C-alpha positions, 0 to 999 in steps of 0.5 A, a space after each residue: 655633914 654627917 650621912 645620918 643627918 643628911 639622911 634625917 634631913 632629906 627625909 624629912 624634906 622629900 618624903 614624897 622622893 624615891 630615894 627617901 622611902 629608899 633611904 627609910 627602909 634601910 634605916 628601918 632594915 639595919 635597925 630592926 636587922 632584917 633582910 634589904 634588898 641590895 639591888 634596891 640601892 641601883 634605884 638611887 642615883 650617883 650621889 644618893 648610892 654614896 650617901 646609902 654607903 656612908 650611911 651602912 659605914 656610920 650606921 656600923 661605926 655609931 651603933 649607939 650615936 643620938 642621931 641615929 634615934 631621930 633617923 629611926 622615929 623619922 623613917 618609921 614615921 614615913 613607912 606609916 604614912 606610906 602604908 597608910 597612903 596605900 590603903 586609903 580609899 582617897 588615895 590614888 593607890 587606894 582607890 586603885 585597890 579597892 576598884 
């Protein structure tokens, strides 16, 4: 299975997993051509690190591949949900910011 699809499934199936957040930020940085802290990749376990490298390789080779659009949409949704949960007064993170 292609890395693009594996990363998309990982974000869909485990959105609260720290690796999903890293993958999501990586995808958004690649698409928007903005900086990404490579040191964040070292937070991934060995298999996920390899998956991130495969994703980078496929992203470079398949610049116009259709699956990339679905993965990008999902990554943007994930980032929006993370931002909402950090600013919501009803979440633990939001409660800490208010206090």
